[in-house]
N, C-alpha and C positions, 0 to 999 in steps of 0.2 A: 280096124281099127288103125286110124288115120292118126301117125304121130308127128307130124309137121308142125311147125309154130308157124303163126302167122309175122309178119315184118313188124308190127309193135310189140310182139313180144319177144322179138328175137332183138331190137331195141333197147327194150329194159334188162335183158339180161347182159348186154353190153356194156349198157351205163353201170351196173352193177361192178361188174368184172374190170371195168377202167378205175372204178375208184378204189377197187381192191389192190388193183395194181400201182397206183398213183400216190394213192392217200391213206392208205393201209396197211403199210408194210408189217413185219413181226416186231418190230422195235416201238413202233406207234401203237402197235396193240397193246404190247406189255406194259408201258407207261401208262395208258388207259385203265386197263386191267389194276393197276396195283391202286389207281388214283382212290380217294375217298368216296367219289360219289359214283364209281367202277365203270363209267361211261363219259364220252366226251360230251357235253352240251352245246359245244359248237357242230361237232360233225352230226348229232342227232336233228339239229335244224339243217343243215345240209341234205342230210334224208329227205327232210318235208319238203326244203325246196327244190330237190330233183323229183318232187312227187311220190317217191316210194310211199311214204305214210300213208297213201290214198288209193293205192291202188286198190285196196281190197275190197272196199267201201263201193258201195251202189253210186252211180252219178247224183240222184236226187238226193243224196246223203253228202255231197259234196266231194264225192269221189272219184276214181275210175273206172269205176264195174269190173276191175279183175276179178280171178277166182283161181282156183287149185294150180291151173299152169301158172301163170302168172308166179304163185308162191313158190311152186316147186322150182323155178327159172332163179328167183331171188336168194331163195333159202341155199343150194347148192353152191352158189357166188359165197354166199355169207359162210357157208361152211370152209369154203376153200382159202376164208382170210381169217378164219376163228375169229369172226366179228361177237364183240360184247356187248355192242349197243341192244336196245331190249326191244327189239322188232316182235321177238316173238311174245312175249310177254306183256308186252303194249297194245300190240296189233292183232296177233291172231289169238291171245289166251281173252283180255279184258274186251278190246274190241270184239272178238266173234260175239262173245255174250249181248255186248250192245249192238251191234248191227241185227243180230237177229230178235233182239227182245223188246228194245228200248222205242217210247213211244215218238211222237213229233219233239214236245217239249224236252221229253230226255235227250234224243240227238242231237237239238238244240243246244241243249245246255251242255254238254260231254263230245260228243262227236268231232264238234270242229275243232275245238283245242286238240284231240288225240290227231287226227289228221293235220295241222297244224305245227304239229309238235311243240306244244306248250303247254299239255297234259299228259302228266305221268298216271299209268293205271295199272293195278294188277288182279288177277283174278284168284282169291282163295280157294282154292279146292279141295284142296288137299289137309287132313288131319291125322292126330299123332299114330290112331289105330287104324286108320283105312287102308293104308297100304294100297292097292291097286284097285281100291273098290271106289268107283266115283259115287256110288248111292250110299255108304256109310258115311253119316253126316252125324255127328252129335250134337252141334252147334245147334240151337235152340232158337226160336223169332216168335215170342208168345205175345199175342192180341193185347194191347192197354189203350181202350178209349180208340182214337185214330192214328195211336203209335204203334208199334211194337216194339220189344225188349229183347236184344240179341244178347245170348252168354255164349262162349266156346272158346275154344282154341283151334288157330289154323297154322301147319306148318311146311315149309319149303316153298313159300310163298315169293315165287319169282320178280324182281321188281319193286317187294313188297316193302322195302324199307324206303325207297327214293317216291312210290306213289301217291299222288295227290288225292286219288280215285281207288277208293275197295271195291271189287264187288264179292259178294258174299252170300255163297248158297248154305240156306240154315233150313232147321227142320221145323215146316208150322205145324205137321198132322204128322202122325203114324208113329212105329219105331226104329228104330236108328239106322236100319237096312234096309226100309222100304223104300219101291222106287216112287210111289206117290208121298206127297205132303213135303217136298224140298221145292223153295221159294228162291229165289235169287234177288239180291237188295244190292241197291248200290249206294253207298258212303261215305262221304269225306272222310281222309285216313285222320285228320284233324279232329275228330269226332270225340267226343268226352266218352272214357270207357274205352277208347282204343289205345292200347297199348304195342309197339312194337321191338324189335329185339332185331338190326340187322348184322349180317356176317356175309363173308363171301363164300361161295363154294370152292370146292375141288376143282372147277374147270373154271374159275376165274369169271363166273358168274354173281350177281348178288341177290341176296335171298333173305328172308327174313321167317322168324315168327311171330304170330300175331294172337293175342288174348283180346278177347272182346268179353267185357263186363259191366253188365248193365246197359249196354248201349240203347239209345232210343232213337228210332228214324220212323219218321211218318210215312205214310200208307204211298206216297209219292215218289219213296226208294225202291219200290218195287217194279222190276225189270220181268214183262211179261205177266203169266196168269200165274196166280197164287196157288203153292202145291202143285204146279207142273214143270219144274226147272229142270228136272233129270235129264229128260230128251234134248234140252237144250245145250245144256251140260255136256253131255254125251256126244252130241255133234261137233262142239266147240275143240273137246278132247283127242276127237277122231281126227279134227284139220290141223290142230297141233300136233299130233303125232305123226302125220303123212309131212309135215314142214320140217320136223328134227329129223325124220328118215331122210329128207331131201340134204337137209343140212350134213348129215351122216355121207350121204353119198358123196359128196362133195370135199368130205375129209379121207374118204377112202382113196381116192382118187388121187388127191396131193398125195396123201401117205406114200401110195404106192409110186407115183414119178420121182417122189423127194428118193426113193430108197434105190429105184433104179438108176437115177444119175449118180448117188454115190457107190452103189457098187462100182463106177467105173470110172473112178476116180481114188479111192481106197485101195492102195497095194499090200500085200501080204506076197511072201517067198518070190517077190519082184515082177509079181502079176495084180491087174486089178481081181478085186474080190468077185466080181461081175462074169469073171472066165471060167468058176467053179459052177460045174453041171448040177452038183447040190442046190448051189444057192439060185441057178437060174430055173432049177423045176420049181422051189418055195417062189419067186416072183412070177411064174407064170399062174400059179395056183392064187395069188392074190390079185394079178389081172383078170381072171377068168371069175372070180367072187367079186369083182368090181362090176365086170360085165355081167353076170346075172344079178346082181343088185341093181343095175340101174333098169333092168329089163322089167324089174318086179316095181321099181319106182313108177316108171312110165304106164304099167298096168294096172295100178291102184290110181294113180292122178289122173287118167281118164276116166275110169270109173267113176271117182269123185265127180269130176267136172260134167259127166251127163247124168249126175243123181242115181246110180243104178244102184238097184238093192245091195247089188254084192261087192259096195265100197268097202264097209266096213269090216269084211271078211278077208277083202284084199290088203287093207293096209293091216291087219293083224298078220297076214302073210308077211309084208313087208318088213313090219318091225321084228319078226320074228328074224329074216335074214339080215336085218342090223345085229341083232344081238348074237349071232352065228357069225356070218362071214362078216360083218364090219369089226366085230372082234379078232378076228384072223388076220386079215389085214394089218391092223393096229400091232397086235403082237409082233406080228414077222417083221414090220418096221421096225419097230425098237430094236430085237433081236440082231438082224443085220445090221444094223447101225452098231450094235454093238455097246458097249459101256456109256457111249458118249449119249446114247439112244436114251439116255433116262438123267439127263443133265437138263437143268434151267434154261441154260443160254440156248439150247437147239430145240428149233420150234417141233419138230417130232414128237418130243416129251408132251408138249400142250395137247398136239390133236389128241395123240394116246387118252389125255386127262378126259377131254372132251368128249372121245367117242364112247368112254367108260360109263360118264355120266348119263349120253344118251342112252346107253344100255336102259338104264333103269328107268329115264323118264317116261311117265306115262304108262308103265308098265314093262318089264323083263323079257326075256323070249320065252320062258314056260310060262307067263300068263297070257301073252299072246299066241300062244300053239294052244294053250285050253280057250283061250275063246275063239280063235277060229276051230277048233273042232266043233265048238259050242253052235257056233253061227253056222254050220255044213247042216246041223240037222232042225 
């Protein structure tokens, strides 16, 4: 398997890395995360001007024709910089549904704005009772003439408070956990009957609880085939899982490197703590965890890029690794930094929070271990 990247892919990774180094230091990130909006409109527009918002979309739709490899390279750098701009929510989740299902007219209506950075979107896939089961959807869409009437609740909708466009999976047939009968709808967030309660998550991102009460949409709002939305939804969630795992690898590398550097300057008993063999062993363990996780990331990304049937299983293996080895690296970094590793002013604490959030996002380690076994049968 060839793990080398092209010149264009290398240039993309370098451009994101330079942005993180020159324009997105920790202090800037903290100011943006603390703002009411939760991201910077100016920096988001810069991302669009640099072409990053177009990377994942097909050239005929105005994109650059990138795929899982480009996504991996970008998300690793976003993890290194703890970026709070809504790349995942806008382009991987909501954009992922649109590029897979939208008709020509729907793409013209929504994708152009998404790619140009003028439209904010969100995929409301989770519900209060669903936990990690993507098929557990209680939200209903009942036909009424030429319209559908939507009722239900969506929880932890990333970018939901700022979104102009909401993508809503709703049940048009079947029981609550049936795989068939799930239909995807795209509707303006300002539609009558839509109420949103936005809030900041523990890792500095923005999310919202969304309630749909007698929301009327016409048939033009349906994305793809009615009742067949689950395979699309699962494919998008798998891609998003791969994306946050790449972000987590960037976080793991950064935490390890910062911890090693700190151990060289933190003095105890007249010597740097990095000279203590016990701490050296622990930092070697975190380095090994980083290397192993990086290898799994490359494997899962290559299988996904090749559309291999084993890609979903590889992604679950990777997510399990993030939930175990990733948290090991994060905990060791905080412990070796000592009490200051828990302080708001030190970036290590915020890397730890984001890693903890990623461990739960799209399924925790136990969930993906079970899924890995199920996909093996």
